[in-house]
C-alpha positions, 0 to 999 in steps of 0.5 A: 605697254599702256592702256589703249582706252584713253586719249592723250588728253584724258590720259593727262587729266587722268593722271593729274587727278590721281596725283592730286587725290594721292597727295591728300592721302599720304598723311593716313599712311602707315609707316611700313607703307612709307618704309616701301616708298609707298606713301599713298597705299590706302588710296592705291589699294582702293584703286587696285580693287577697283581695277581688279573689279574692272577687270573682272567685269570687262576685261577678263570676260573679254578675253576669255571670249577672244581665247574661245573665237580664235586659234594660236596663229591668229593671236600670235598675228594680233600679238604681232601687229600690235607689238610692230605698232609700238616700234615708233615710241621705242625708236624715238626713246632708243634715240633720245637714250643715245642708243642709235645702233639699237634705233636703227635695227628699230626702224629696219624691224619696222620697216621690214615687218610693215611691208613684208609683214602685212602691217606687223602681222607676220614677224618677218624681222625675227624670222631675219634675225633683227633684235628687238628692243623694248623702252619708253619714256619713263626709262628715258627719263631715268637715263637722264637722271630723273628720279622715279618718286613714289609708288602709284596705282593708276585707274585702268592703267595699273601700277606706276610711278610719277615718272612713268606716268609722265612717261605713259603720256609722253609715249603717246605722241610717236604712237601711230594711232595718234598721229592723225587726230581724226583717225585717233577719234574714229570707231576703227582707232577705239576698235583697235585700242579695245582689241590691243587691251583684250590681246594684253589681257589674254597674254597676261592671263596667267600672271592675273590669275597667279597673283590671285591664287598665290599671293598673300597680299596680292597688292604687294605681290603687284607692286614688287612684280612691277618694280622688278620689271622696272628695275630689270628694264633699267638694267638692261638700258644700262648695259646697253649703254656701256655703263659699268653700273653697280647694280648691287647698290640698287634698293631691294623692293618688297 
């Protein structure tokens, strides 16, 4: 999921400025980093350290407070709500990927959960065994042959690459909170973005702590985990499209 704190305009400016800074830093990169397709590693590490500091100062305490004042059913309802809110994004990308059967299932999920699940707080569609799909515009571009490019670390947004960075921007347009410009800039919308970020941090808290505790180099561990997750998403997409892709030939990620 993308960071809920940035508007489309600010996201475009942030990603553009980061790409410019990364281009300047490439010349200072070690051969090992270049081999790992991380030519901007020095700057990436600085941004990673900034993200960790921001997490420790803001998101981690907020997520701990969130967990302290809510029970599991409430947290499940919040998660269901934001998952349902993202279904138009999933639908748009499924259509662009040519996965029309899954796109209809996604429409069904969104309709059922919105109407009968009180805006998605209750996941009625899963109870009715309607499949849930996950995809984004980064995967859509990959589906049509766009390469990922080098690894980059974005402030607040985390691990990415040029293709997925562009995908983050594109995915904001079908997102319901951005359909109305007046609402998108309202206090209510920003409150929802904040809740989304806190819920995301709470849900992935164990993973955050695991990287910090067990990894010799957390930066490398995060890079590897991100690439493995994206590789798994590509594999699912290709299999769902019925393509006989030789995934054994895909590169290993360190």
